[in-house]
N, C-alpha and C positions, 0 to 999 in steps of 0.2 A: 607819741601823739598821732603821727601820720597813719599808723595802722588802725587807729580808731575812727578816722574820718573817711567817709565814702561818698561817692557821687559828685563831690567837688574836690578841687585840688588842695591838698593840705598846704597851709601857708609856710613860707620860708623866711627866716630872719637873716639880715635885717630887712624891715619893710621899707619900701621906697616911699610909701605914703606917710607923711608925718603924723596924721591923726591916728592911723592904725598903730604906729609905733608908740605913740604916747598912751593910747588906751591899753595896749598890751603891757606896757611897763607898769601902769597903775594896777592892772589885774595881777601881775606877778608880785608886786609889792603887797597888795591887800589879800590876795587869795593864795599866794605862794607859787602859782604856775599859771601860764596862759593855757588853760585847760580846753579840751576839744569843744565843749558846748559854746564857748566864746569863739574859739579859733575857726569854727566852721563858717562864721559870719565875716571873715577877714576880707573877702572880695568886695564887700560894700562897707567902707569905713564908717559912714553915718549910721548904718544899721548895727554894726558892731558897737559903736558908741551908745546907741539907744539901748541895746540889750544889756550892756554893762551898767549904764546909768540907772536903769530901772532896778536891776537885781542888786547892785551894790547898795543903793539907798534904801531898798526894801529890807535888806539884811542888817543894816546899821541899827544898833540898839538905841531906842529912845524910851518907849514905854513897855516894850516887849523884849525879853532876853533872847539871845541867839538860839538857845536850846528849843524854845517853843517854836521859833521860826523854822528850825530844821525839822521839827516834827510835822509842821504844815507842809513843808517842801516834800518830805518823804511820803506823807499820806496822799497828797495830790498826785504825786508821781505813781503811787500805788493804784489809785483810782483810774489813772490813765494807762495802766499797764506798761509804764516806761521803766523797764528793768535797769537801764543805765542810770537813770536819776535815782531810782530806789536804792541801788547799790552805793552810789556816791553819797547820798544824803543820809542814809541809815548809818554809814560809816562815820559821818560827821556827828550825827545824833549820839552814837555810841561814845565817841570821843568827848562829848560834852557831858557825859555822866548818865545818860538815859539808855543804858545798855538793854534793859528789859524791853522797853518800847521799840528800840531799834531792831532787836532780834525778832520781835513779833511782827513788825512791819515788813521785814525782809523774808519772813517765813512764807511757805507756799499758801497757807491759809490767810495770812495778813491780819489775824485777829489780835487786837490789843485788849487785854483784860480790863474789866470795868473798874478794878481797884488800882489800875495804873494812873498816876497823877495826870498824865497827858491824854488820857482816854477821851475825854470830852472834846478836847481840841482836835485830836485825830479824827474823831467821828464827824465833826463839823467840816474839816478839810476834805474828807472823803465825800461828803455830801455836796460839795461845791460842783461836782461833776454833773449833777442833775438839777434842773431848774425847780422842779416840784418837790424836792426832798424836804420833808417836814422838819428835819434837823436844822435847816437854814433859818427857821423862824425864831429860834432861841439860841443865838450864838453864845458860846461860853466865855465871853469877854465883854468889857465895857466900851463905851464910845471912844475913849482916849486911845484904846488899843486897836480899834477897828481898822484905821487906815493902814497900819503896818501889816496886819495879818491878811487883809484883803489884797494888799500889794504883793505879798509873798505868794499867795494863791494865784493871783493873776499872772505873775512872772512865770510860775511853773506850768500853768496851763499853756503858756506860750513856749517855754523852753522844751517841755515834753514833746510838743509837736515837731519842733526843729530837730531835736535829738532822734526821734523816731525815723525821720526821713534821712538823716545824714550821718548818724553814728552807728557803730556796732552795738550789739545788745548790752554789753556791760564793760565798765572800765577795769573790772577785776579780772585777773588772769585765770581764775578758777571758776568752774561752772556750778559745782554742787553746793547746796545750802550750807553743808558742814564746813567746807573749805572757805566759803565766803564769810561765815561767822568767825573762823579763825583769823582771816585777813582783817576783819573789822577790829578784833582785839589787838592784833599786831600794829595796826595803824593808829590806834587811839592815842598813844603817847606822842606820836609825830603830829597828828592833826590837832590835838587838844590845845597846844600852845598857840598855834596859828589862829584857831577859831575863837579863842578867848581874848585876842587882842582888841583893844578899843579903837574903832575906826571913827575918824571925824566925819560928821555928816556933811554932805554937799560937795565933797571934793571931786566928784565926777561931773558936776553940772557944767563946768567950763568947756566940756567937749562939744556941746551942742548949743545953738542959739536959743534965747528965750522964746517962748511960744505960749499962747493962751491955753488954759486947761479946757479940753472939750467937755461938753455937758455930760457925756456918759462916764467921764472919769471924775465926777464931782465928789465921789467918796474920798478922794485924796485931798480935798480942799482944806480941811482943818489941819493938815500936816504940811507946812510950807515947803519943806525939802522934797517930800514925796510928790506934792503937786507940781513943783518945778521939774522934777525928774520925769514924771509921766507925761507932762505937757510937751517937754522937749522931745522925748522918745516918740510920742504919738505923731508929732509933726514930721520927724525924720523918717519914720516907717511909712507914713502916708505918702510922703514925697517919693520915696523909693518905689512903693507900689504903683503910683501913678506914672512913673517913668517907664514901666515895663508892661503894665496891664491897661488895656483900653478902659474907657469909662463904662462901656457896656459890660465888660467882664466884671469890673469892680461892683457895679450895681447888681449884677446877677448874684454874685457871692454875698454881698451885704444882705440882700433879700432872703437868701437861703439861710444865712446865719441868724437873722432876726426871727425867722420862723422855727428855728431849732431849739429844742429844750433839753438837749444832752443825750438823746437816744443814740445808740449805736446805729450806724448806717448799714444797709444790707451789704452782704459780701459781694453780690453780683454788681455789675456796672450799669444795669439798666437805669437806676436812679440818676446816674451821671448823664446818660444819653438823654433822658427826659429833661434834666435840668439845663442842658446846653443846646437843646434842639432849636430854640428860637434865635440863637446867636449866629452871626455869619461864620462860615466854615473856618476862616483864618483865626478867629477868636476861640474856637472850641478847645484846642489843646491847652491853652493857657487857663481857660475856665475850668477844665477838668482838673488840672494840677492844683489850682487855687481852692476849688471846692474840696478836694481830697485833703489838702493841707489843713484846712479849717475844720472839717467834719470827720475825716477818717484818715489821719496821717499814716497809719500802718498799711493802708491800701495803696500808698504811692509806690509804684514799682518802676523798674528801669524803662519799661515801654512808655509809661506816662511821662517820665523825664525826657526820654528821647524824642517824643512827639513835641514837647515844649521846646526843646533845643533845636528843633527843625527851623523855628522862626527866630529864636533867641539863644544862640549857641553858647554864650559865655557864662561862667559861674556867677558873675555879678547879677545877671538877669534872673537866674534860678533862685539865688538867695533872696533877692529883693521881692520876688513874687511870693515865695513861700513864707517869708517873714511877714509880709503884709497880711496874707490870709490867716496865718497862725495868730497874729496879734488881734485881728478882727474877731476871731473866735474867743480869745482870752478876754477881750473887752466885753463881749456879750456875757460871758460867764460872770465877770466881776459885777456886771449890771444886775443879773438875776440874784446874785448873792446879797447885794445891798437892798434890792427890792424886797426880797423875802424877809429880811430883818426889819425893814420899815413896816411891813404888813403884820408883824407879830402882835 
């Protein structure tokens, strides 16, 4: 695990913090291992709990089976070019019996055939990346299924950003598509039993205090467990962001995210210079980091992080700032997904 995490110190067991230890133990019980996408959050116990609570409760089966949820996770990750999550979740999809869809999503073209049973759901999940994509107007699921599928999409738009900044490109030891396909087949018998276990809903909620559901997360309201999970997580991540980012920085990022419709940001940094020019000089490194985390996480480089660490050197500040920005973008995406469906 340590070799997969970069830019923050890999966690060491046992954890001195009881919340971190309790969350990690539940992750190991339910997911089989304290995997790097969770472990990278360990320096901020409340944010680790928030990430786990959202993802666990989103993946617990109520109206939607785990295979369809893994298809959404894989397709969102594919749309975000997050090869780490594509490799991890296509392996899960393969283990759940959707080998053809898994191999297609993991292939360089990423094209899932129209005759594949999961094709419509994959197309919808890929479309969540862009606010104006017409595929969002006709989701291939009913109202009862919507909260779970939107929750999975929201979680992976968040996780993909954090993974892009803090993990190596893939959890698999082999780089070629052919060897990755072989690895998926080899892992299927191991992963299948773990993924098919029935998980009781709501068991992660105790890690965080109750909180009201924000208006922009109202899509979760009809699913009481998801509403509780996302309300608690939003409160924890908002508090963590406020502890390390000034009000001016948070306002600037929120305005930029509200105006964003999913377009890729320019590769040059002039847009960052323009976006932060009105801020006081001490706020600019944090604003640059947060804007990149939200809108262009693959552009976060070591210089960006070094500039941020000049004022806030510890891992906890770095994780809190990037988690807040990443979740701000994920919330925006969930909002345009639900808005497009209502306008259909």
